[in-house]
C-alpha positions as CSV (number, residue, x, y, z in Angstrom):
1,M,26.4,-43.9,11.8
2,P,24.3,-40.7,12.3
3,F,24.1,-39.5,15.8
4,P,20.8,-38.3,17.5
5,L,20.2,-34.6,17.7
6,P,20.0,-33.0,21.1
7,V,16.5,-32.7,22.4
8,P,16.7,-28.9,22.9
9,F,17.7,-28.5,19.2
10,L,14.7,-30.7,18.1
11,L,12.3,-28.6,20.2
12,L,13.7,-25.4,18.8
13,T,13.4,-26.7,15.2
14,S,9.8,-27.8,15.9
15,L,8.9,-24.4,17.4
16,V,10.5,-22.5,14.4
17,F,8.6,-24.8,12.0
18,T,5.3,-24.3,13.9
19,V,5.7,-20.5,13.9
20,Y,6.7,-20.5,10.2
21,C,3.5,-22.5,9.3
22,L,1.3,-20.2,11.4
23,V,2.7,-17.1,9.7
24,I,2.8,-18.6,6.2
25,G,-0.5,-20.4,6.4
26,N,-1.4,-22.5,3.4
27,V,0.7,-20.6,0.9
28,L,3.2,-23.5,0.6
29,Q,0.4,-25.8,-0.5
30,V,-0.4,-23.6,-3.5
31,P,1.5,-24.5,-6.6
32,A,3.3,-21.8,-8.6
33,E,1.9,-23.1,-11.9
34,N,-1.8,-22.9,-12.5
35,P,-3.0,-22.6,-8.9
36,E,-6.6,-22.4,-10.1
37,H,-6.4,-26.1,-10.7
38,K,-5.4,-26.9,-7.1
39,F,-8.1,-24.6,-5.8
40,T,-10.7,-26.4,-7.9
41,E,-9.5,-29.7,-6.5
42,W,-9.9,-28.3,-3.0
43,A,-13.5,-27.2,-3.8
44,Y,-14.5,-30.8,-4.6
45,T,-12.7,-32.0,-1.5
46,Y,-13.8,-29.5,1.1
47,G,-16.9,-28.0,-0.4
48,D,-17.6,-25.0,-2.5
49,V,-18.3,-21.5,-1.3
50,P,-20.4,-19.3,-3.7
51,P,-18.5,-16.0,-4.0
52,Y,-21.7,-14.0,-4.3
53,E,-22.7,-14.8,-0.7
54,L,-19.5,-13.4,0.7
55,L,-18.2,-10.8,-1.8
56,E,-21.5,-9.5,-2.9
57,Q,-24.0,-9.9,-0.1
58,R,-21.4,-9.2,2.6
59,G,-19.5,-6.7,0.6
60,A,-19.2,-4.3,3.5
61,M,-16.8,-6.8,5.1
62,Y,-15.1,-8.3,2.0
63,S,-14.1,-5.2,0.0
64,D,-10.6,-4.6,1.3
65,R,-7.3,-5.7,-0.3
66,P,-4.5,-7.5,1.5
67,R,-1.3,-5.7,2.4
68,F,0.9,-6.2,-0.7
69,V,4.4,-5.5,0.7
70,L,6.2,-6.5,-2.4
71,L,3.9,-5.2,-5.1
72,S,2.7,-2.0,-3.4
73,E,5.3,-0.9,-1.0
74,M,8.4,-2.1,-2.7
75,M,7.5,-2.2,-6.5
76,G,5.6,1.1,-6.6
77,W,2.1,-0.1,-7.3
78,Q,0.7,1.5,-4.1
79,N,-1.3,4.1,-6.1
80,A,-2.9,1.6,-8.5
81,S,-6.6,1.6,-7.9
82,T,-6.6,-2.2,-7.8
83,H,-4.3,-2.2,-4.8
84,V,-5.7,0.8,-2.8
85,R,-7.1,-0.3,0.5
86,Y,-10.9,0.1,1.2
87,G,-11.8,3.5,2.6
88,A,-12.0,7.1,1.6
89,R,-9.1,6.9,-0.9
90,F,-10.7,3.8,-2.6
91,R,-14.0,5.7,-2.9
92,K,-12.1,8.7,-4.4
93,H,-10.6,6.4,-7.1
94,R,-14.0,4.9,-7.9
95,R,-15.5,8.3,-8.2
96,F,-12.8,9.3,-10.7
97,M,-13.4,6.2,-12.8
98,H,-17.2,6.4,-12.7
99,Q,-17.2,9.8,-14.3
100,T,-15.6,8.3,-17.4
101,F,-17.0,4.8,-17.4
102,N,-20.6,4.9,-16.3
103,Q,-22.9,3.4,-18.9
104,Q,-23.9,6.8,-20.4
105,A,-20.4,8.1,-20.6
106,V,-19.2,4.9,-22.3
107,A,-21.6,5.6,-25.2
108,D,-19.7,8.8,-25.8
109,L,-16.4,6.9,-26.1
110,Q,-17.7,4.6,-28.8
111,P,-16.2,6.7,-31.7
112,I,-12.7,6.2,-30.2
113,Q,-13.2,2.4,-30.1
114,A,-14.7,2.3,-33.6
115,K,-11.7,4.3,-35.0
116,E,-9.2,2.0,-33.4
117,A,-11.1,-1.1,-34.5
118,L,-10.8,0.2,-38.1
119,T,-7.1,0.5,-37.6
120,L,-7.1,-3.1,-36.3
121,M,-8.8,-4.2,-39.5
122,E,-6.1,-2.4,-41.6
123,G,-3.3,-4.0,-39.7
124,L,-4.8,-7.5,-40.0
125,T,-5.2,-6.9,-43.8
126,A,-1.6,-5.7,-44.3
127,T,0.3,-8.1,-42.0
128,P,-2.1,-10.8,-40.7
129,E,0.9,-12.9,-39.4
130,L,1.4,-10.1,-36.8
131,F,-2.1,-10.5,-35.5
132,I,-1.1,-10.5,-31.8
133,D,0.8,-7.2,-32.2
134,H,-2.2,-5.6,-33.9
135,I,-4.5,-6.9,-31.2
136,R,-2.3,-5.5,-28.4
137,R,-2.1,-2.2,-30.2
138,Y,-5.9,-2.0,-30.5
139,A,-6.4,-2.8,-26.8
140,G,-3.7,-0.3,-25.8
141,A,-4.6,2.5,-28.1
142,T,-8.3,2.7,-27.0
143,I,-7.5,3.0,-23.3
144,L,-4.5,5.3,-23.8
145,K,-6.7,7.7,-25.8
146,V,-9.3,7.7,-23.1
147,A,-6.8,7.9,-20.2
148,Y,-4.3,10.4,-21.7
149,G,-5.6,11.6,-25.1
150,A,-2.6,9.9,-26.6
151,D,-2.6,8.6,-30.2
152,V,-1.0,5.2,-30.7
153,K,0.2,4.3,-34.1
154,S,1.8,0.9,-33.5
155,S,2.6,-1.7,-30.9
156,D,6.0,-0.1,-30.6
157,D,4.5,3.1,-29.1
158,L,6.5,4.4,-26.1
159,Y,3.6,4.3,-23.7
160,I,2.7,0.7,-24.7
161,K,6.4,-0.4,-24.2
162,L,6.6,1.4,-20.8
163,A,3.5,-0.5,-19.6
164,E,4.6,-3.9,-21.0
165,R,8.1,-3.4,-19.4
166,A,6.6,-2.6,-16.0
167,A,4.1,-5.5,-16.2
168,T,6.8,-8.0,-17.4
169,M,9.3,-7.0,-14.8
170,T,6.6,-7.2,-12.0
171,V,5.7,-10.8,-13.0
172,Q,9.2,-11.9,-13.4
173,S,10.2,-10.6,-9.9
174,G,7.3,-12.2,-8.1
175,T,9.1,-15.4,-7.3
176,P,8.1,-17.5,-4.2
177,A,11.2,-16.3,-2.4
178,A,10.3,-12.7,-3.1
179,T,6.8,-13.0,-1.9
180,L,8.0,-14.2,1.5
181,V,8.4,-10.5,2.3
182,D,4.6,-10.3,2.3
183,Y,4.7,-12.6,5.3
184,F,7.8,-11.3,6.9
185,P,7.6,-7.5,6.1
186,V,10.8,-6.9,8.1
187,M,12.7,-8.4,5.2
188,R,12.1,-5.2,3.2
189,H,14.7,-3.5,5.4
190,I,17.5,-5.9,4.3
191,P,20.4,-3.9,2.8
192,T,20.8,-4.4,-1.0
193,W,24.4,-5.6,-0.4
194,A,23.4,-8.3,2.0
195,P,22.9,-12.0,1.2
196,F,19.4,-13.0,0.1
197,S,18.6,-9.4,-0.9
198,G,18.2,-10.1,-4.6
199,F,14.4,-9.7,-4.3
200,K,15.0,-6.2,-3.1
201,R,17.3,-5.2,-5.9
202,D,14.8,-6.6,-8.4
203,A,12.0,-4.6,-6.7
204,L,13.9,-1.4,-7.0
205,K,14.3,-1.9,-10.7
206,V,10.6,-2.7,-11.0
207,K,9.7,0.4,-9.1
208,A,11.7,2.6,-11.5
209,A,9.8,1.1,-14.4
210,V,6.4,1.5,-12.7
211,D,7.1,5.1,-11.7
212,Q,8.0,5.9,-15.3
213,M,4.9,4.2,-16.6
214,M,2.7,6.2,-14.2
215,S,4.5,9.6,-14.4
216,L,5.6,10.0,-18.0
217,P,2.1,10.2,-19.7
218,Y,0.8,12.2,-16.8
219,E,3.5,14.8,-17.1
220,R,3.0,14.9,-20.9
221,V,-0.7,15.8,-20.4
222,K,0.2,18.6,-17.9
223,E,2.7,19.9,-20.5
224,E,0.1,19.8,-23.3
225,M,-2.4,21.5,-21.0
226,S,0.0,24.4,-20.3
227,M,0.5,24.8,-24.1
228,G,-3.2,24.6,-24.8
229,T,-2.8,21.5,-27.0
230,A,-4.1,18.8,-24.7
231,A,-6.8,16.5,-26.0
232,S,-9.8,15.8,-23.7
233,S,-9.0,12.7,-21.5
234,L,-9.7,11.3,-18.1
235,T,-6.4,12.8,-16.9
236,S,-6.9,16.3,-18.3
237,R,-10.5,16.5,-17.0
238,L,-9.4,15.4,-13.5
239,I,-6.6,17.9,-13.4
240,E,-8.9,20.7,-14.6
241,A,-11.5,19.7,-12.0
242,H,-9.0,20.0,-9.2
243,L,-7.5,23.3,-10.5
244,S,-10.9,24.8,-10.7
245,T,-11.2,24.5,-6.9
246,G,-8.0,26.4,-6.4
247,S,-5.1,23.9,-6.3
248,I,-4.1,20.3,-6.8
249,T,-2.1,18.5,-4.0
250,H,0.6,16.0,-4.3
251,E,-1.8,13.3,-3.1
252,D,-4.4,14.4,-5.7
253,E,-1.7,14.0,-8.4
254,E,-0.7,10.6,-7.2
255,D,-4.3,9.5,-7.2
256,I,-4.9,10.7,-10.8
257,K,-1.7,8.9,-11.9
258,G,-2.8,5.8,-10.1
259,V,-6.3,5.8,-11.7
260,A,-5.0,6.5,-15.2
261,G,-2.1,4.0,-14.9
262,T,-4.4,1.3,-13.6
263,L,-6.7,1.7,-16.5
264,Y,-4.0,1.0,-19.0
265,A,-2.2,-1.7,-17.1
266,A,-5.5,-3.6,-16.5
267,A,-7.5,-3.0,-19.6
268,E,-4.8,-3.6,-22.3
269,D,-3.7,-7.0,-21.0
270,T,-7.1,-8.5,-20.4
271,S,-8.7,-7.2,-23.6
272,A,-5.8,-8.5,-25.7
273,C,-6.2,-11.9,-24.0
274,V,-9.9,-12.1,-24.8
275,I,-9.5,-11.2,-28.4
276,T,-6.6,-13.5,-28.9
277,S,-8.5,-16.3,-27.2
278,F,-11.3,-15.7,-29.7
279,I,-8.9,-16.1,-32.6
280,L,-7.6,-19.4,-31.2
281,A,-11.2,-20.7,-30.6
282,M,-12.2,-19.9,-34.1
283,V,-9.2,-21.8,-35.5
284,L,-10.1,-24.9,-33.4
285,F,-13.9,-24.6,-33.8
286,P,-14.5,-23.4,-37.4
287,E,-18.2,-24.3,-37.4
288,V,-18.8,-21.6,-34.8
289,F,-17.0,-19.0,-37.0
290,V,-19.1,-20.0,-40.0
291,K,-22.4,-19.7,-38.0
292,A,-21.3,-16.3,-36.7
293,Q,-20.5,-15.1,-40.2
294,D,-23.8,-16.3,-41.5
295,E,-25.6,-14.3,-38.8
296,M,-23.5,-11.2,-39.5
297,D,-24.2,-11.4,-43.3
298,D,-28.0,-11.8,-42.7
299,V,-28.2,-8.9,-40.3
300,V,-25.5,-6.4,-41.4
301,G,-24.8,-7.5,-44.9
302,R,-21.5,-7.2,-46.8
303,V,-21.6,-3.5,-47.7
304,R,-20.9,-1.9,-44.3
305,L,-19.1,-2.8,-41.1
306,P,-21.1,-3.6,-37.9
307,D,-21.4,-1.1,-35.1
308,L,-22.7,-1.2,-31.6
309,N,-26.2,-0.3,-32.8
310,D,-26.3,-3.8,-34.3
311,R,-25.6,-5.5,-31.0
312,E,-29.1,-6.6,-30.0
313,A,-29.8,-8.0,-33.5
314,L,-26.8,-10.4,-33.3
315,P,-27.6,-12.8,-30.4
316,Y,-25.3,-15.5,-31.7
317,L,-22.3,-13.2,-31.6
318,D,-23.2,-12.3,-28.0
319,A,-23.3,-16.0,-27.2
320,V,-19.8,-16.4,-28.8
321,I,-18.4,-13.6,-26.7
322,K,-19.9,-15.1,-23.5
323,E,-18.3,-18.4,-24.5
324,V,-14.9,-16.8,-25.1
325,Y,-15.1,-15.3,-21.6
326,R,-16.1,-18.8,-20.2
327,W,-13.7,-20.9,-22.3
328,N,-10.6,-18.9,-21.2
329,P,-11.4,-16.5,-18.3
330,P,-8.6,-13.8,-18.6
331,V,-7.9,-13.5,-14.9
332,P,-8.7,-17.0,-13.5
333,L,-8.4,-16.1,-9.8
334,G,-9.5,-12.5,-10.0
335,L,-8.0,-10.2,-7.4
336,P,-7.7,-11.1,-3.7
337,H,-10.1,-9.6,-1.1
338,R,-9.4,-9.1,2.5
339,V,-11.9,-9.7,5.3
340,M,-12.2,-6.6,7.5
341,E,-14.1,-8.2,10.4
342,D,-14.4,-11.7,11.9
343,D,-17.1,-13.6,10.1
344,I,-18.9,-16.9,10.3
345,Y,-20.1,-18.7,7.2
346,R,-21.7,-22.2,7.2
347,D,-20.5,-22.7,10.7
348,R,-16.9,-21.9,9.7
349,F,-15.0,-19.1,11.3
350,I,-13.3,-16.6,8.9
351,P,-10.9,-14.4,11.0
352,K,-10.4,-10.8,10.3
353,G,-7.5,-10.2,7.9
354,S,-8.1,-13.5,5.9
355,T,-7.4,-13.4,2.2
356,V,-10.3,-14.5,0.0
357,L,-10.0,-15.5,-3.6
358,A,-12.8,-16.2,-6.1
359,N,-11.9,-19.1,-8.4
360,V,-13.4,-17.6,-11.5
361,Y,-11.8,-20.5,-13.5
362,A,-13.7,-23.1,-11.5
363,I,-17.0,-21.3,-11.6
364,L,-16.9,-21.0,-15.4
365,K,-15.7,-24.6,-16.0
366,N,-18.5,-26.0,-13.8
367,C,-20.6,-27.0,-16.8
368,P,-21.1,-29.9,-19.3
369,D,-18.2,-30.4,-21.7
370,P,-16.2,-27.4,-20.3
371,D,-13.3,-27.7,-22.8
372,A,-15.5,-27.5,-25.8
373,F,-16.5,-24.2,-27.4
374,L,-20.3,-24.2,-27.4
375,P,-22.0,-20.8,-27.7
376,E,-25.3,-22.6,-27.9
377,R,-25.1,-23.4,-24.2
378,F,-26.2,-19.8,-23.6
379,E,-29.5,-20.3,-25.3
380,D,-30.6,-21.5,-21.9
381,P,-31.4,-18.3,-19.9
382,E,-30.6,-20.2,-16.6
383,V,-26.9,-20.6,-17.6
384,L,-24.6,-18.2,-15.7
385,N,-23.6,-15.1,-17.7
386,P,-19.7,-15.0,-17.5
387,R,-19.9,-11.2,-17.5
388,D,-21.3,-11.5,-14.0
389,V,-18.0,-13.2,-12.9
390,I,-15.0,-12.2,-14.9
391,F,-15.2,-8.5,-14.0
392,G,-15.0,-9.1,-10.3
393,F,-17.4,-9.0,-7.4
394,G,-19.1,-6.5,-5.0
395,R,-17.7,-3.1,-4.4
396,R,-14.5,-4.1,-6.2
397,K,-16.2,-5.0,-9.5
398,C,-14.3,-3.5,-12.5
399,P,-15.6,0.1,-13.1
400,G,-14.5,-0.1,-16.8
401,R,-16.4,-3.3,-17.6
402,Y,-18.9,-1.7,-20.0
403,F,-16.1,0.0,-21.9
404,A,-14.0,-3.2,-22.1
405,D,-17.0,-5.4,-23.2
406,A,-18.0,-2.9,-25.9
407,G,-14.4,-2.9,-27.2
408,V,-14.3,-6.7,-27.4
409,W,-17.7,-6.7,-29.2
410,L,-16.5,-4.1,-31.8
411,A,-13.2,-6.0,-32.5
412,L,-14.9,-9.4,-32.8
413,S,-17.8,-8.2,-34.9
414,M,-15.5,-6.5,-37.4
415,I,-13.2,-9.5,-37.6
416,I,-16.2,-11.8,-38.3
417,S,-17.5,-9.4,-40.9
418,R,-14.3,-8.9,-42.9
419,F,-12.0,-11.9,-42.4
420,D,-11.8,-15.7,-42.8
421,I,-9.9,-17.5,-40.1
422,S,-8.5,-21.0,-40.5
423,K,-5.6,-23.2,-39.6
424,A,-2.1,-22.3,-40.9
425,K,0.0,-24.5,-43.1
426,D,3.7,-25.3,-42.9
427,S,6.2,-24.9,-45.8
428,E,5.1,-28.3,-47.2
429,G,1.4,-27.6,-47.1
430,N,0.6,-29.6,-44.0
431,V,-2.2,-28.2,-41.8
432,I,-1.0,-26.9,-38.4
433,T,-3.5,-27.6,-35.7
434,P,-2.7,-25.5,-32.6
435,V,-3.2,-26.7,-29.1
436,A,-5.4,-24.9,-26.7
437,E,-2.6,-24.1,-24.2
438,F,-2.5,-21.1,-21.9
439,E,0.2,-19.3,-19.9
440,S,0.2,-19.7,-16.2
441,A,0.2,-16.1,-15.1
442,F,-2.1,-13.5,-13.5
443,V,-3.6,-13.0,-17.0
444,R,-4.1,-16.3,-18.8
445,H,-3.0,-15.5,-22.4
446,P,-3.0,-18.3,-25.0
447,K,0.4,-19.6,-25.7
448,K,1.7,-18.5,-29.1
449,F,0.1,-20.2,-32.1
450,K,-0.1,-19.9,-35.8
451,C,-3.2,-19.3,-37.9
452,C,-4.3,-18.0,-41.3
453,I,-6.3,-14.7,-41.4
454,R,-7.4,-13.5,-44.8
455,P,-9.8,-10.8,-46.0
456,R,-13.1,-12.3,-47.2
457,K,-13.7,-12.3,-51.0
């Protein structure tokens, strides 16, 4: 027969649990798989909060990032622009990016995107079954050329592998046990030989991979500059700008590494996700693909490839891209914001230091027939443009959004112009219908699927 626990032990246990809950907050209520679904459920239960009213209209208070002990301080992402805290250093990073990605400057980068899009067409023609590899190469090659002046020949390129390794190791090490260090920062001082220190050993391995991803291409650019062979790039221009004033400090170098590394780590993954989602949608909704091809043939014809000068004349293609963004938003929860001052919204107190997430997934699924792929829904000018949501909010909005969107347009327009997309068949000739399933991760990639991509006759 079980015996009753002593009252002091019960009180101590209750106290520890209470303190634990106060420190951890609601984190234990958030599922590890597809948390955007739980947040959507809460919105219907407790009421929605439009992100524009907080993150846009009150941007001065909602532009900080939380303290990421695991990601930033232990895994080495502290110099990434996405993780830099709001203040002078954040503004410095934004200034660096704006010089390359303002709307006028992006127009000067279009030849790079067009060249890499042509290489994508060549890859899809030669080995269409490797379409995911070709898409990742395209997404990586464009941003690596801009960031470092690097020429990428295949998806096995060293820089691409370095970034994929760092990203994969980061995601795999971000277990619920590991993220406890964000709530109990003292845990970072646990010796690597001690029990329960596996998260720290993993973090050290990730840090080595992140440091290599950030430093290797930067040092390569410096070496090429000393030899007079460096191609023009964001990195080379920033180094030259600092040297022209007399010197470049260690902090300056870390900031340049962080900006360039962030561009690749962020742009490659999300752009590849969007283009792959388009392929999946066209397999599942072939009538949309036929309509897009008809528009392309009427406007551009079959003699030449489309370019960005054709953009305004292809409204249905623009609607297709909007629907891809809506149907599978690449980053369903965006990046977290931190409240810098106490705030009150709708009679609710939001204390300083609170973490605020915008449920992009819920915003874009709040429409009739959300799982269907219907570009026609954007014929109504009152319908929300997904571009206003997927690139973030307020002062943290993605500075490379015009470049990324142009790259997606070029890839999709050329695919529509030059290829037919349909369902694959198995060895017995049976049609394979893929399922619209997506990974539960920071970037919501479609799960692997088969399809048939063939050059048009």
